[in-house]
C-alpha positions in Angstrom: 0.0 0.0 0.0 1.5 3.3 -1.1 1.6 6.1 1.4 0.1 9.6 1.1 3.6 11.0 1.7 4.6 9.4 -1.6 4.6 12.5 -3.9 4.8 10.3 -7.1 1.7 8.4 -6.0 -0.2 11.5 -5.2 1.0 13.1 -8.4 -0.4 10.1 -10.4 -3.8 10.4 -8.8 -3.9 14.2 -9.2 -2.8 13.8 -12.9 -5.6 11.3 -13.5 -8.2 13.6 -12.0 -7.0 16.5 -14.2 -7.0 14.3 -17.4 -10.5 13.0 -16.6 -11.8 16.5 -15.8 -10.3 17.8 -19.1 -11.9 15.1 -21.2 -15.3 15.5 -19.5 -15.1 19.3 -19.8 -14.1 19.2 -23.5 -16.7 16.6 -24.5 -19.3 18.5 -22.4 -18.4 21.7 -24.2 -19.1 19.9 -27.5 -22.6 18.8 -26.2 -23.4 22.4 -25.1 -22.4 23.8 -28.5 -25.0 21.4 -30.1 -27.5 23.3 -28.0 -26.1 26.7 -28.9 -24.8 27.6 -25.4 -21.4 28.1 -23.9 -20.2 26.6 -20.6 -20.6 29.9 -18.8 -24.1 30.2 -20.2 -24.8 26.6 -19.0 -23.6 27.5 -15.5 -25.7 30.6 -15.5 -28.9 28.7 -16.6 -28.2 25.9 -14.1 -27.6 28.4 -11.2 -30.8 30.4 -12.0 -32.8 27.2 -12.4 -31.6 26.0 -8.9 -31.9 29.4 -7.3 -35.1 30.9 -8.9 -35.3 34.6 -8.3 -31.6 34.9 -7.6 -30.3 38.5 -7.8 -27.6 39.6 -10.2 -25.2 40.1 -7.3 -25.9 36.7 -5.9 -25.3 35.2 -9.3 -21.9 36.9 -9.6 -21.0 35.4 -6.2 -22.1 31.9 -7.3 -20.3 32.0 -10.6 -17.2 33.8 -9.3 -17.5 36.3 -12.1 -17.6 40.1 -12.3 -20.8 42.1 -12.6 -20.0 43.1 -16.2 -19.4 39.5 -17.3 -22.6 38.3 -15.7 -24.6 41.1 -17.2 -23.3 40.1 -20.7 -24.1 36.5 -20.0 -27.7 37.3 -18.8 -28.2 39.7 -21.8 -27.4 36.9 -24.3 -29.5 34.4 -22.5 -32.4 36.9 -22.2 -32.1 37.7 -25.9 -32.5 34.0 -26.7 -35.5 33.7 -24.4 -33.9 31.4 -21.9 -33.9 33.8 -18.9 -35.8 36.9 -17.9 -35.2 39.7 -15.5 -37.8 40.8 -13.1 -37.7 43.8 -10.7 -38.1 43.0 -7.1 -41.6 44.0 -5.8 -40.3 45.5 -2.6 -37.0 47.1 -3.8 -37.2 48.2 -7.5 -33.4 48.5 -7.6 -33.0 44.8 -7.2 -33.2 42.6 -10.4 -34.2 39.0 -9.9 -33.6 36.3 -12.5 -35.9 33.5 -13.6 -35.5 30.7 -16.2 -38.0 30.4 -18.9 -39.7 27.2 -20.1 -37.4 27.3 -23.1 -34.4 27.8 -20.9 -35.5 24.9 -18.7 -35.9 22.7 -21.8 -32.4 23.6 -23.1 -30.9 22.9 -19.7 -32.7 19.6 -19.2 -31.9 18.3 -22.7 -28.3 19.3 -22.5 -28.0 17.6 -19.1 -29.7 14.5 -20.5 -27.2 14.4 -23.4 -24.2 15.0 -21.1 -25.4 12.2 -18.8 -25.8 9.8 -21.7 -22.2 10.6 -22.8 -21.0 10.1 -19.2 -22.8 6.7 -19.1 -20.6 5.6 -22.0 -17.5 6.3 -19.9 -18.8 4.0 -17.2 -19.6 1.1 -19.6 -16.2 -0.5 -18.9 -17.0 -1.0 -15.3 -19.3 -3.6 -13.9 -22.2 -2.7 -11.5 -20.2 -3.4 -8.4 -17.3 -1.2 -9.7 -19.7 1.6 -10.6 -21.1 1.5 -7.1 -17.7 1.4 -5.5 -16.7 4.4 -7.7 -19.8 6.3 -6.6 -19.2 5.6 -3.0 -15.5 6.5 -3.2 -16.3 9.8 -5.0 -18.9 10.6 -2.4 -16.4 10.0 0.3 -13.7 12.1 -1.4 -16.3 14.9 -2.0 -17.3 14.8 1.7 -13.6 15.0 2.7 -12.9 17.9 0.4 -16.0 19.8 1.6 -15.2 19.0 5.2 -11.6 20.2 4.8 -13.0 23.4 3.1 -15.3 24.1 6.0 -12.4 23.5 8.5 -10.3 26.0 6.6 -13.1 28.6 6.6 -13.5 28.1 10.4 -9.9 29.1 11.0 
């Protein structure tokens, strides 16, 4: 059993994650282009779908993008009829974002296509290996999130 102190071993794991991420990102980008949206537009649609009524400022925080960049993204998505802006009823200065039916359709179909593509990546694993992979990724994710929270607490 190789140790966590073994930099070559850790480097191999990190390199595999980077390569896998690159392939998934690149292939996912191709899927999105079939739907006429970019990865940042996909992230915007996804975030607005999950956080209906999100403000522009909150969206900037979620996407880690500047206000000008988010405004341009929202403008393009609104022009295509995928999102719409709505003034807050209590504070007219606040703009809230909502996804349209067409936006929801594009998001759902692109996710369906991306998931079908991802399923092809898992075909080489049997059911038990897929379950093990899922459990290990969940455990790794929890460990990463847990470490992040501990860092924030300091």
